[in-house]
C-alpha positions in Angstrom: 11.6 -1.8 -0.8 12.4 -0.7 -4.4 8.9 0.7 -4.8 9.5 3.0 -1.8 12.8 4.1 -3.2 11.3 4.9 -6.6 8.5 6.8 -4.8 11.0 8.9 -2.8 13.0 9.7 -6.0 9.8 10.8 -7.8 9.0 13.0 -4.7 12.5 14.5 -4.7 12.2 15.2 -8.4 8.9 17.0 -7.9 10.4 19.0 -5.1 13.3 20.1 -7.3 10.8 21.2 -10.0 8.7 23.0 -7.4 11.8 24.8 -6.2 12.9 25.9 -9.6 9.4 27.2 -10.4 9.1 29.3 -7.2 12.4 31.3 -7.1 10.6 34.6 -6.6 12.0 36.6 -3.7 9.3 37.9 -1.3 9.2 39.8 1.9 7.6 38.3 5.0 6.0 40.3 7.9 5.9 38.2 11.0 4.3 40.1 13.9 6.7 43.0 14.4 9.5 41.8 12.2 10.0 42.2 8.5 12.1 39.6 6.7 13.1 40.7 3.2 14.4 38.8 0.2 13.2 35.3 1.2 12.7 32.8 -1.6 9.0 31.8 -1.9 9.9 28.1 -1.9 11.8 28.4 1.4 8.8 30.1 3.0 6.4 27.4 1.8 8.6 24.5 2.8 9.1 26.0 6.3 5.4 26.5 6.7 4.7 22.9 5.6 7.3 21.5 8.1 6.0 23.7 10.9 2.4 22.5 10.2 3.6 18.8 10.2 5.4 19.4 13.6 2.3 21.1 15.1 -0.1 18.3 13.9 2.3 15.6 15.2 2.6 17.4 18.6 -1.1 17.4 19.0 -1.7 13.8 17.9 1.2 12.1 19.6 -0.1 12.3 23.2 -3.4 10.7 22.1 -1.5 7.9 20.3 0.7 7.4 23.4 -2.4 7.1 25.6 -4.0 4.6 23.2 -0.9 2.5 23.0 -0.9 2.3 26.8 -4.5 1.2 26.9 -3.8 -1.4 24.2 -0.9 -2.9 26.2 -3.1 -3.0 29.3 -5.9 -4.8 27.5 -3.4 -7.3 26.0 -2.2 -8.0 29.6 -5.7 -8.5 30.7 -6.4 -10.9 27.8 -3.3 -12.9 28.6 -4.4 -13.2 32.3 -7.9 -14.3 31.3 -6.5 -16.9 28.8 -4.2 -18.2 31.6 -7.2 -18.5 33.9 -9.2 -20.2 31.2 -6.5 -22.8 30.6 -6.0 -23.3 34.3 -9.8 -23.8 34.8 -9.9 -26.3 31.9 -7.1 -28.4 33.3 -8.6 -28.4 36.8 -10.9 -31.4 37.4 -14.4 -31.1 38.7 -14.8 -31.1 42.5 -16.6 -34.5 42.5 -14.6 -35.9 39.7 -17.5 -36.0 37.4 -17.9 -33.3 34.8 -21.4 -32.2 34.2 -22.1 -30.8 30.8 -25.2 -29.5 29.0 -24.6 -31.9 26.1 -27.3 -34.5 25.7 -25.7 -37.9 25.3 -28.4 -40.4 24.6 -26.6 -43.7 25.4 -24.1 -42.7 28.1 -26.4 -40.3 30.1 -26.9 -41.2 33.8 -30.4 -39.9 33.8 -32.5 -41.4 31.0 -35.9 -40.3 30.2 
C-alpha cells in the first residue's frame, strides 16, 4: 500500500512540474468556435482525460461480455463437477465395478 502512495505522490509531483512548465496561453479552434486564452496544460489534460474516457467506453462493453461468458462457464464447470461427484458416489448397476486396471491376483478372468 505504501508503494502505491509513493507512486501517486511522484505522479502528482510530475504533474505539478508539467503544469508549471506549460503555462503558455493558447487559442483553440473547435469546429466553429474559437476559445482564446486557454492554458496549454489545461488543453492537454482535457485531451488526455477525453481520450481515456473514449477508450474506456469502447472497451467496457467487451469486458462486460467476457465477464458474462466467464460466469456462465464457471456455472457449467460447477454443474459438471457435481455430476462427476454424483457419478463417483453411485454404485455400479450390478454391484461390481469393472475397471481397465489389470490386477494380477484378484482378477476374475485369469489368463
